[in-house]
C-alpha positions as CSV (number, residue, x, y, z in Angstrom):
1,X,0.0,0.0,0.0
2,X,1.3,3.4,-1.0
3,X,0.5,5.3,2.3
4,X,1.9,8.6,1.2
5,X,-0.2,8.5,-2.0
6,X,-3.3,7.9,0.1
7,X,-2.4,10.8,2.4
8,X,-2.3,13.1,-0.6
9,X,-6.0,12.2,-1.4
10,X,-7.2,13.5,1.9
11,X,-8.7,16.9,1.4
12,X,-10.0,19.6,3.8
13,X,-13.7,19.4,4.8
14,X,-16.3,21.3,2.9
15,X,-16.4,24.9,4.2
16,X,-19.3,26.0,1.9
17,X,-21.6,23.3,3.2
18,X,-20.5,24.2,6.8
19,X,-21.7,27.7,6.1
20,X,-25.0,26.4,4.7
21,X,-25.4,24.2,7.8
22,X,-24.9,27.2,10.0
23,X,-27.7,29.0,8.1
24,X,-30.0,26.1,9.0
25,X,-28.9,26.0,12.6
26,X,-29.6,29.7,12.9
27,X,-33.1,29.2,11.5
28,X,-34.1,26.5,14.1
29,X,-36.6,27.3,16.9
30,X,-34.1,28.5,19.5
31,X,-31.9,31.6,20.1
32,X,-29.0,31.5,17.8
33,X,-26.1,29.6,19.2
34,X,-28.0,28.5,22.3
35,X,-27.1,24.8,21.8
36,X,-23.4,25.7,21.9
37,X,-21.1,22.9,20.9
38,X,-23.9,20.6,19.7
39,X,-24.3,23.1,16.8
40,X,-20.6,23.0,16.1
41,X,-20.7,19.2,16.0
42,X,-23.5,19.3,13.5
43,X,-21.7,21.8,11.3
44,X,-18.5,19.7,11.4
45,X,-20.4,16.5,10.4
46,X,-22.0,18.3,7.5
47,X,-18.5,19.5,6.4
48,X,-17.0,16.1,6.9
49,X,-19.6,14.1,5.0
50,X,-20.0,16.6,2.2
51,X,-23.8,16.3,2.5
52,X,-26.3,18.9,3.7
53,X,-28.3,16.3,5.6
54,X,-25.9,13.6,6.5
55,X,-26.5,10.3,8.3
56,X,-23.9,8.5,10.3
57,X,-25.1,4.9,10.0
58,X,-23.5,2.2,12.1
59,X,-20.8,2.9,14.7
60,X,-17.6,1.0,15.3
61,X,-15.0,1.3,18.0
62,X,-11.6,-0.3,17.1
63,X,-9.6,-1.5,20.0
64,X,-6.1,-2.2,18.8
65,X,-3.9,-4.4,21.0
66,X,-0.1,-4.6,21.1
67,X,2.7,-5.3,23.6
68,X,5.7,-3.1,24.3
69,X,9.2,-4.1,25.0
70,X,9.7,-1.0,27.2
71,X,7.4,-2.7,29.8
72,X,10.6,-4.6,30.8
73,X,11.8,-1.2,32.2
74,X,9.2,-1.3,35.0
75,X,7.2,1.7,33.8
76,X,3.7,0.1,34.4
77,X,1.9,-1.1,37.5
78,X,0.8,-4.2,35.6
79,X,2.7,-7.1,34.0
80,X,2.9,-7.4,30.2
81,X,0.7,-10.5,30.2
82,X,-2.3,-8.3,31.0
83,X,-2.5,-7.2,27.4
84,X,-3.4,-10.6,26.1
85,X,-5.6,-11.3,29.1
86,X,-7.6,-8.1,28.4
87,X,-8.0,-9.0,24.8
88,X,-9.8,-12.1,26.0
89,X,-11.9,-10.0,28.3
90,X,-12.9,-7.7,25.4
91,X,-14.0,-10.7,23.4
92,X,-16.0,-12.1,26.2
93,X,-17.8,-8.7,26.6
94,X,-16.6,-8.0,30.1
95,X,-14.5,-4.9,29.8
96,X,-15.3,-1.3,30.3
97,X,-15.4,-0.7,26.5
98,X,-17.9,-3.5,26.1
99,X,-20.3,-2.0,28.6
100,X,-20.1,1.5,27.3
101,X,-20.2,0.5,23.6
102,X,-23.4,-1.5,24.3
103,X,-24.9,1.7,25.8
104,X,-23.8,3.6,22.7
105,X,-25.0,1.0,20.2
106,X,-21.5,0.6,18.8
107,X,-19.7,-2.5,17.7
108,X,-16.4,-3.2,19.3
109,X,-13.8,-4.4,16.9
110,X,-10.9,-6.0,18.7
111,X,-7.7,-6.1,16.7
112,X,-4.5,-8.1,17.5
113,X,-1.9,-6.0,15.7
114,X,1.0,-6.6,18.0
115,X,0.3,-8.9,21.0
116,X,3.2,-11.1,22.1
117,X,1.2,-14.2,22.2
118,X,-1.4,-16.3,20.3
119,X,-5.2,-16.7,20.7
120,X,-5.7,-20.1,19.1
121,X,-8.3,-20.9,21.8
122,X,-10.4,-18.0,20.6
123,X,-11.1,-19.2,17.1
124,X,-14.5,-17.8,16.1
125,X,-14.7,-15.4,19.0
126,X,-14.5,-12.4,16.8
127,X,-10.9,-11.4,17.1
128,X,-9.5,-9.6,14.1
129,X,-6.0,-10.9,13.7
130,X,-3.7,-8.5,11.9
131,X,-0.5,-9.2,13.8
132,X,2.5,-7.3,12.5
133,X,4.9,-7.8,15.4
134,X,5.0,-9.9,18.6
135,X,5.5,-6.9,20.8
136,X,7.8,-4.0,20.0
137,X,11.4,-3.6,20.9
138,X,12.4,-1.8,24.1
139,X,12.6,1.8,23.0
140,X,15.0,2.7,25.8
141,X,17.6,0.5,24.0
142,X,16.6,0.9,20.3
143,X,13.8,1.3,17.9
144,X,10.3,-0.1,18.5
145,X,10.0,-1.5,15.0
146,X,11.5,-1.4,11.6
147,X,10.2,1.1,9.1
148,X,8.5,-1.7,7.1
149,X,6.7,-2.9,10.2
150,X,5.5,0.7,11.0
151,X,4.2,1.0,7.5
152,X,2.5,-2.4,7.9
153,X,0.8,-1.2,11.0
154,X,-0.5,1.9,9.3
155,X,-1.7,-0.3,6.4
156,X,-3.7,-2.4,8.9
157,X,-5.6,0.6,10.1
158,X,-6.2,2.0,6.6
159,X,-7.5,-1.4,5.5
160,X,-9.9,-1.7,8.4
161,X,-11.2,1.8,7.7
162,X,-11.9,0.8,4.1
163,X,-13.4,-2.5,5.0
164,X,-15.8,-1.1,7.6
165,X,-16.6,2.0,5.5
166,X,-17.7,-0.4,2.7
167,X,-20.0,-2.2,5.3
168,X,-21.9,1.0,6.0
169,X,-20.2,2.2,9.2
170,X,-20.3,6.0,9.2
171,X,-18.4,6.9,12.4
172,X,-15.4,5.3,14.0
173,X,-14.0,5.4,17.5
174,X,-10.4,4.6,18.5
175,X,-9.2,2.5,21.4
176,X,-6.2,0.5,22.4
177,X,-4.8,-2.0,24.9
178,X,-1.1,-2.3,25.5
179,X,0.7,-2.4,28.9
180,X,3.3,0.4,29.0
181,X,1.9,2.2,26.0
182,X,1.8,5.6,27.8
183,X,5.6,5.5,27.6
184,X,5.9,5.7,23.8
185,X,2.9,8.1,23.8
186,X,4.8,10.4,26.1
187,X,7.8,10.2,23.8
188,X,5.7,11.2,20.8
189,X,4.1,14.0,22.8
190,X,7.4,15.5,23.9
191,X,8.7,15.3,20.4
192,X,5.7,17.0,18.7
193,X,4.7,19.5,21.4
194,X,8.0,20.7,22.6
195,X,7.0,20.3,26.3
196,X,9.7,18.9,28.6
197,X,9.4,15.2,29.1
198,X,8.7,15.5,32.8
199,X,5.8,17.8,32.1
200,X,4.0,15.4,29.9
201,X,4.8,12.0,31.4
202,X,2.0,10.8,33.7
203,X,1.1,7.9,36.0
204,X,-0.4,5.6,33.3
205,X,-1.9,2.6,35.1
206,X,-1.5,4.3,38.5
207,X,2.2,4.1,39.2
208,X,3.7,5.9,42.2
209,X,5.8,9.1,42.0
210,X,9.1,7.2,42.2
211,X,8.1,5.0,39.3
212,X,6.9,8.0,37.4
213,X,10.3,9.7,37.9
214,X,12.0,6.5,36.5
215,X,9.5,6.6,33.6
216,X,10.6,10.2,32.8
217,X,14.2,8.9,32.4
218,X,13.1,6.1,30.2
219,X,11.3,8.4,27.9
220,X,14.3,10.8,27.7
221,X,16.6,7.8,27.0
222,X,14.2,6.6,24.2
223,X,14.4,10.0,22.5
224,X,18.1,10.2,22.9
225,X,18.9,6.7,21.7
226,X,16.5,6.7,18.7
227,X,16.7,10.3,17.6
228,X,13.4,10.2,15.7
229,X,13.0,12.7,12.9
230,X,9.8,14.8,13.6
231,X,9.6,15.7,9.9
232,X,9.2,12.0,9.1
233,X,6.2,10.6,11.0
234,X,6.8,7.1,9.9
235,X,10.3,7.3,11.3
236,X,8.8,8.5,14.6
237,X,6.3,5.7,14.7
238,X,8.9,3.1,13.9
239,X,11.5,4.3,16.5
240,X,9.4,5.4,19.5
241,X,5.8,4.2,18.7
242,X,3.9,1.0,19.0
243,X,1.9,-1.3,16.8
244,X,-1.5,-0.2,18.2
245,X,-0.5,3.4,17.7
246,X,0.3,2.7,14.1
247,X,-3.1,0.9,13.6
248,X,-5.0,3.9,15.1
249,X,-3.0,6.4,12.9
250,X,-3.8,4.3,9.9
251,X,-7.5,4.1,10.8
252,X,-7.6,7.9,11.0
253,X,-6.0,8.2,7.6
254,X,-8.3,5.6,6.0
255,X,-11.4,7.2,7.6
256,X,-10.5,10.7,6.4
257,X,-9.9,9.5,2.9
258,X,-13.5,8.3,2.9
259,X,-14.9,11.3,4.7
260,X,-15.8,9.3,7.8
261,X,-15.5,11.1,11.2
262,X,-13.3,9.6,13.9
263,X,-13.9,10.0,17.6
264,X,-10.4,9.9,19.3
265,X,-10.3,8.5,22.8
266,X,-7.6,9.4,25.3
267,X,-3.8,10.0,25.5
268,X,-2.6,7.0,23.5
269,X,-5.2,7.4,20.8
270,X,-4.4,11.1,20.5
271,X,-0.7,10.5,20.2
272,X,-1.5,8.1,17.4
273,X,-3.8,10.8,15.8
274,X,-0.9,13.2,16.0
275,X,1.1,10.8,13.8
276,X,-1.8,10.7,11.3
277,X,-2.1,14.5,11.2
278,X,1.6,14.9,10.7
279,X,1.3,12.6,7.7
280,X,-1.8,14.3,6.3
281,X,-2.6,17.6,8.0
282,X,-6.1,17.8,6.5
283,X,-7.2,14.7,8.4
284,X,-7.4,16.8,11.6
285,X,-10.7,18.2,10.3
286,X,-12.2,14.7,10.6
287,X,-11.4,14.3,14.3
288,X,-13.6,14.7,17.4
289,X,-11.7,14.6,20.7
290,X,-13.9,12.4,22.9
291,X,-12.6,13.7,26.3
292,X,-9.7,15.1,28.3
293,X,-7.8,12.3,30.0
294,X,-6.2,12.5,33.5
295,X,-2.9,11.8,31.8
296,X,-1.0,15.0,32.0
297,X,0.4,14.8,28.4
298,X,-3.1,14.6,26.9
299,X,-3.8,18.3,27.4
300,X,-0.6,19.2,25.5
301,X,-1.6,17.0,22.6
302,X,-5.1,18.4,22.4
303,X,-3.7,21.9,22.4
304,X,-1.2,21.1,19.7
305,X,-3.9,19.6,17.5
306,X,-6.3,22.4,18.2
307,X,-9.0,19.9,19.4
308,X,-11.5,20.7,22.2
309,X,-12.6,17.6,24.2
310,X,-16.3,17.0,24.3
311,X,-16.2,15.5,27.9
312,X,-14.0,15.8,30.9
313,X,-14.7,13.0,33.3
314,X,-11.2,12.2,34.8
315,X,-11.0,9.1,32.7
316,X,-7.7,7.2,32.1
317,X,-8.7,3.7,31.1
318,X,-8.3,3.8,27.3
319,X,-9.8,0.9,25.4
320,X,-12.0,3.4,23.5
321,X,-14.2,4.1,26.6
322,X,-14.2,7.9,26.1
323,X,-15.1,7.4,22.4
324,X,-18.1,5.3,23.4
325,X,-19.3,8.0,25.8
326,X,-18.9,10.8,23.3
327,X,-20.6,9.1,20.4
328,X,-24.2,9.7,21.7
329,X,-23.3,13.4,22.2
330,X,-22.2,13.6,18.6
331,X,-25.3,11.9,17.5
332,X,-27.4,14.3,19.5
333,X,-25.8,17.3,17.7
334,X,-26.7,15.8,14.4
335,X,-30.2,14.9,15.5
336,X,-30.8,18.5,16.6
337,X,-29.7,19.7,13.2
338,X,-31.8,17.2,11.2
339,X,-34.9,17.0,13.3
340,X,-35.6,20.3,15.0
341,X,-38.2,22.5,13.4
342,X,-37.3,25.9,11.9
343,X,-39.2,29.0,12.9
344,X,-41.0,28.9,9.5
345,X,-42.0,25.3,9.9
346,X,-43.3,25.7,13.4
347,X,-44.9,29.0,12.8
348,X,-43.0,30.5,15.7
349,X,-42.2,34.2,15.6
350,X,-38.5,35.0,15.3
351,X,-36.7,37.6,17.5
352,X,-37.0,41.3,16.7
353,X,-34.5,42.6,14.2
């Protein structure tokens, strides 16, 4: 797959239709602007879809799973084996993302893109196996992946976006599972935001302050050892990223190429979205930030991307849980736009000029 060629096909959203959507919003039976960000959501969806009265169709949340060699540095409160164990939990419907996705009416698509283990006992359970690596390398000592592997991870996400777009899914959410994946995410954040590593490296799964201080050193070492080139996002993904981050970045690119909106979850998903935006700046227009995570680096990423989170609930679970919570809010914005009566239709007097 020629990833850079696909990136060049991604165009900005339709500003003319956004203006027309605003005209309709201003004609609805309410004071202008009184539904705040719900109106902005509707306007953005019209611009994304390129249709004056768009529909979203089916919803899918993609939870990409991958292991990280940097877990061997003791940067997480949980052992690496938890990644594979949680994949099984997702498939059995018992995780937070399953509960919240059921409430949102979204399908959870669990993708093994880089787990260091096999799931032969789960044949037929719905796992999407797109394994590129069996865990990444320890980024404190060298690159996470080869460039070819990083490109393969991007291609997995792009392919899934194309596959599910063809099935009639009209909105995607991003999610991930990977013990220690806040460490590469912190490295990507420091590289692309310019913030000091200590200012954007958080507690991940709930580590104590001593472990967080150690994690800061690990992130600094990863950047120094690998020297990723910020002008080459694939180099960044390969050297300091992770398989699931590559899958999410590819999903964003593949969705934007089809004019499908993407609801980005928390810190790790947003770090992956940053890779996608660096590859194709126009895909930023297709993103909704689901929420603001407790992870201290998330605010810096959102600021750098110019994204305002829809929710702020002190979440730090990942998996796509924030995306599942935000999807009904996005649907509400579109429903207001499509279903609310105009002043003329309702025979309601408008405000005085």
